[in-house]
LUMBA-13668 format. One record per residue (C-alpha): x, y, z; residue number from 1; chain. Coordinates in nm, 4 decimals. Layout:
# residues N
+----------+----------+----------+------+-------+
|        u |        v |        w | resi | chain |
+----------+----------+----------+------+-------+
|        X |        Y |        Z |  NUM |     A |
...
+----------+----------+----------+------+-------+
# end
This chain:
# residues 88
+----------+----------+----------+------+-------+
|        u |        v |        w | resi | chain |
+----------+----------+----------+------+-------+
|  -5.5305 |   6.8413 |   1.2135 |    1 |     A |
|  -5.8917 |   6.7517 |   1.1509 |    2 |     A |
|  -6.1507 |   6.9532 |   1.3449 |    3 |     A |
|  -6.4116 |   6.7338 |   1.5170 |    4 |     A |
|  -6.5567 |   6.9569 |   1.7933 |    5 |     A |
|  -6.7399 |   6.6686 |   1.9660 |    6 |     A |
|  -6.8393 |   6.6539 |   2.3297 |    7 |     A |
|  -6.6695 |   6.3628 |   2.5065 |    8 |     A |
|  -6.7047 |   6.1671 |   2.8296 |    9 |     A |
|  -6.3892 |   6.2467 |   3.0260 |   10 |     A |
|  -6.2143 |   6.0847 |   3.3187 |   11 |     A |
|  -5.9881 |   6.3422 |   3.4834 |   12 |     A |
|  -5.8622 |   6.4468 |   3.8217 |   13 |     A |
|  -5.8021 |   6.7827 |   3.9841 |   14 |     A |
|  -5.5259 |   6.8636 |   4.2275 |   15 |     A |
|  -5.5531 |   7.0803 |   4.5376 |   16 |     A |
|  -5.4540 |   7.3895 |   4.3340 |   17 |     A |
|  -5.7512 |   7.3402 |   4.1001 |   18 |     A |
|  -5.5476 |   7.2189 |   3.8014 |   19 |     A |
|  -5.7145 |   6.9591 |   3.5776 |   20 |     A |
|  -5.5350 |   6.6458 |   3.4564 |   21 |     A |
|  -5.7128 |   6.4449 |   3.1808 |   22 |     A |
|  -5.6679 |   6.0672 |   3.2009 |   23 |     A |
|  -5.8855 |   5.9183 |   2.9246 |   24 |     A |
|  -6.1965 |   6.0012 |   2.7241 |   25 |     A |
|  -6.4691 |   5.8318 |   2.5217 |   26 |     A |
|  -6.6467 |   5.9640 |   2.2137 |   27 |     A |
|  -6.8770 |   5.8315 |   1.9419 |   28 |     A |
|  -6.6988 |   5.7803 |   1.6110 |   29 |     A |
|  -6.8564 |   5.8357 |   1.2696 |   30 |     A |
|  -6.9615 |   5.4696 |   1.2519 |   31 |     A |
|  -7.1448 |   5.5094 |   1.5879 |   32 |     A |
|  -6.9013 |   5.2970 |   1.7890 |   33 |     A |
|  -6.7542 |   5.4209 |   2.1146 |   34 |     A |
|  -6.3819 |   5.4920 |   2.1053 |   35 |     A |
|  -6.1775 |   5.5175 |   2.4272 |   36 |     A |
|  -5.8454 |   5.7031 |   2.4136 |   37 |     A |
|  -5.5963 |   5.7220 |   2.6996 |   38 |     A |
|  -5.4148 |   6.0549 |   2.7292 |   39 |     A |
|  -5.0470 |   5.9589 |   2.7376 |   40 |     A |
|  -4.8981 |   6.3086 |   2.7652 |   41 |     A |
|  -5.0208 |   6.6669 |   2.8013 |   42 |     A |
|  -4.7824 |   6.8822 |   2.5989 |   43 |     A |
|  -4.9269 |   7.2275 |   2.6577 |   44 |     A |
|  -5.2134 |   7.3965 |   2.8443 |   45 |     A |
|  -5.3383 |   7.7391 |   2.7337 |   46 |     A |
|  -5.6360 |   7.9606 |   2.8103 |   47 |     A |
|  -5.8721 |   8.0750 |   2.5374 |   48 |     A |
|  -6.1625 |   8.3205 |   2.5359 |   49 |     A |
|  -6.4001 |   8.2969 |   2.2396 |   50 |     A |
|  -6.7095 |   8.5215 |   2.2483 |   51 |     A |
|  -6.6907 |   8.5441 |   2.6273 |   52 |     A |
|  -6.6641 |   8.1665 |   2.6701 |   53 |     A |
|  -6.3508 |   8.0875 |   2.8749 |   54 |     A |
|  -6.1805 |   7.7576 |   2.7928 |   55 |     A |
|  -5.8706 |   7.5637 |   2.8813 |   56 |     A |
|  -5.7020 |   7.4080 |   2.5777 |   57 |     A |
|  -5.5027 |   7.0882 |   2.6357 |   58 |     A |
|  -5.2642 |   6.9895 |   2.3548 |   59 |     A |
|  -5.2015 |   6.6182 |   2.4072 |   60 |     A |
|  -5.0466 |   6.3132 |   2.2469 |   61 |     A |
|  -5.1292 |   5.9434 |   2.2627 |   62 |     A |
|  -5.0543 |   5.6241 |   2.0795 |   63 |     A |
|  -5.3744 |   5.5347 |   1.8935 |   64 |     A |
|  -5.3785 |   5.2089 |   1.6939 |   65 |     A |
|  -4.9980 |   5.1985 |   1.7095 |   66 |     A |
|  -4.9564 |   5.5529 |   1.5736 |   67 |     A |
|  -4.8437 |   5.8537 |   1.7779 |   68 |     A |
|  -5.1164 |   6.1196 |   1.7344 |   69 |     A |
|  -5.1606 |   6.4766 |   1.8527 |   70 |     A |
|  -5.4987 |   6.6128 |   1.9553 |   71 |     A |
|  -5.6609 |   6.9077 |   2.1315 |   72 |     A |
|  -5.9079 |   6.8806 |   2.4159 |   73 |     A |
|  -6.0990 |   7.1880 |   2.5305 |   74 |     A |
|  -6.2571 |   7.2307 |   2.8722 |   75 |     A |
|  -6.5455 |   7.4787 |   2.8904 |   76 |     A |
|  -6.5108 |   7.6426 |   3.2310 |   77 |     A |
|  -6.8664 |   7.7842 |   3.2427 |   78 |     A |
|  -7.0486 |   7.4495 |   3.2009 |   79 |     A |
|  -6.7712 |   7.1969 |   3.2890 |   80 |     A |
|  -6.7835 |   7.0108 |   2.9555 |   81 |     A |
|  -6.4976 |   6.8569 |   2.7585 |   82 |     A |
|  -6.4657 |   6.8797 |   2.3791 |   83 |     A |
|  -6.2397 |   6.6801 |   2.1464 |   84 |     A |
|  -6.1625 |   6.9705 |   1.9178 |   85 |     A |
|  -5.8838 |   6.8524 |   1.6839 |   86 |     A |
|  -5.7100 |   6.5237 |   1.6099 |   87 |     A |
|  -5.4468 |   6.4163 |   1.3556 |   88 |     A |
+----------+----------+----------+------+-------+
# end
C-alpha cells in the first residue's frame, strides 16, 4: 500500500455508544482535483497510540474506478481529524 497521510474531509456518523462509522470522504489528489470516495465496507477497526497520540485505525475497502481497493483511514481522537493514511 502507498502511504499518503493526507487530511481528508469526512462524512461519518456516530451511534449512541460513541462508535464512529465513516460514510465517504474527500481529499485533494496530486493533480489538485478533489476526489470523493464512498466507504463500501469497514473490514477492521483497531486502536493505535503513537507518541501519546491516540488514534482509531479503520481498514476499509471500496470500489474505486471499477477496481476493488483497500485503504486505511485514521481518526485522531485528540483533535477529531481524519487522515487517509494508506491506499492501494
